[in-house]
N, C-alpha and C positions, 0 to 999 in steps of 0.2 A: 479573576476568573482564569484557569488555564486555557491556553489557546492551542487547538489542534489543527494541523495542517492536513487537509484531505488529499489524499492521492488516489485517484480513481480513474476509471475509464468513462465516467459520465460526460466528460467534455466532448466526446466523440460521437454522442448520440444526437438525433435531430432534436429531441426534447431536453436537451442538456441543461437549460436554465431551470426547468421545473424539477429535474433530478437533483441538481445541486441545491436548490432550495429546500427540498424534502430532507436532503442530508444535513444541511445547516439546522433545520428545525429540530431534527433528532439530537444534534450536538447540544443545542440549547436546552432540550429536555432533560438531557442528562448533566446540565451545569457546565457546559463548555462553550467557549467562543471558538469560531472556526475560521480558517482561511481556505479557499479554494480558488485556483488560478481563474475560473470564471467570474469570481467575485472581486476580482482585483481592480485597484484604481489604475492599473497600468492601461494605456491605450496606445496602439501603434500610431506613429506619426505618418501623416499623408507622405506618400512617395518612398517609404521605407522598402527597400528590396527585402525579398524573403530571407536571406542570410542575416541581414541587419535586424529585421524583425525577430527571427529566432533567437539571436544574442540578446536582444533586449528582454525578451520574455523569460530567457534563462537567467539573466541577472536579477530580474524582479522576483522570480520563484526563489532564487537563493536567498534574496534579502528577506523574503517572507518566511522561508524556512528557519532562518537565524531568529526571527521575531517570534516563532512558535514554541511551545513548550513540548509538544508531543507530535509525532507523525503517525497517521493512521493510513495504511495503504491497502487497497484492494490487490490481492496477490493471485487471483484466479488467472488461468491461462487466457492470453490475449493475443490474438492474430497468430495463434501457433501453440506451442507447448509450454511456453514460458509466461510469466507475468509481464506487464508493460515494463519496457526498459526504462522509462522515465521514473516509474514508481520504484524500480529497483535501485537506480541512482539515488534517489531521495532517501530511501532506506538507509543506504550506506552513508550518505552525507550526515544524516541525523544521528546515526549510531557513532560516527566518528566525532561528532560534537558532544557525545555523552548524553543525549536526550533519549527518552524512552520511545522505542519504535514498536508499533503494533501493526499486525497484518491480519486480514481476514481472507479466508478461503472457504468457498461453500462446502467443499467435501475434503475432509482431512482423513477419512478412513482409508483411502487409497494413498499409497506412498507416491513419490515423484516417478519412480520407475513403473509402478502399476499403472498409473495414469497415462503414460507414453503409450500410444496406440500401435506403432510399428517397432517391434523389437525381436530379437532372437536371443536365445540363450547360448552362449559360447562355453560348451562343455570343457573344452581344453583350458580356458582361463577361469571358468566358474563365473562368469559375469554376463550381464545383458549387454546387448549391442543394438544401436539404432540401425536405420536403413543403410546408412554409410560405413557401418563397421566401428563406429565410436563407442565406447563403454558408456553405459547408463549407470549413474551411481545408485546404489540402494542403501539408504540409511534409515529406512522406514520414517522419512519426513515427507510431508506433503509438497515442499518445494525444494529447490536446491540447498544443500547445507550452508551456504553463505547467507542464506535468508532464514532457514529453518532453525539454526542455532541462535543467531543473536536477536532475532525479532520475536516478540510475543505473538504467536500465531493463534488465533481464534477461529473456531469453526463456525461457519454461518455467514451472515451479512453484516453491515455496518452497525445495525442495532445491537447485535450480540457483541460485536467488539467494543461499542461505546459502554455497554453495561459492564464488560470486564474492565475497561480503563476506569470507569467511575468507582468500581469495588477496590481496584488496586490503589487508587488515590485515596480512597477513604481509609483503607488499611494502613496506608503510609501517614495518616493524619493530615493529609493535604485537601483542604476544602475545595472541592470541584462541584459543589452542590451534590455531594454523593448520596445525600438523602433521597434523590430521585431515582436510586437504583431500584430496579423492580424485582 
């Protein structure tokens, strides 16, 4: 059974465990095993300083990324205009490993530039700029081009993405219990 690493913002919510278990149940429904950092066997050691704990969590997540076949990342804006930087790192890591990387974004109708709330159009250069005068790319992608090009972007939520992954795996002749595709 293919294993998916779930990279999302669920860990930051008060009801994080319920959210992660719902996501895991959806993975199982589509024929995939999953890993989520909240479901890890990793436990902080008593007396660990925050930097030591962060390093241990990072090493554990890297080990789990290596053990997974696919990455599924939530790429909606997180605490600002960009996706969670941890999810972005994990996308790059898995892409570099040659593993399939999927991302889901609730709204892909608007490009990255269109979603950016504060911008001006610089007529002299013919580009959009943010509030600090930096150019905002416009490639008609819902996320930065370094995610929008190598990552399989799916419109919607986690179930939409899982449906797409299952269909893609079935089309490639890989059994991920793809008969569960709705």
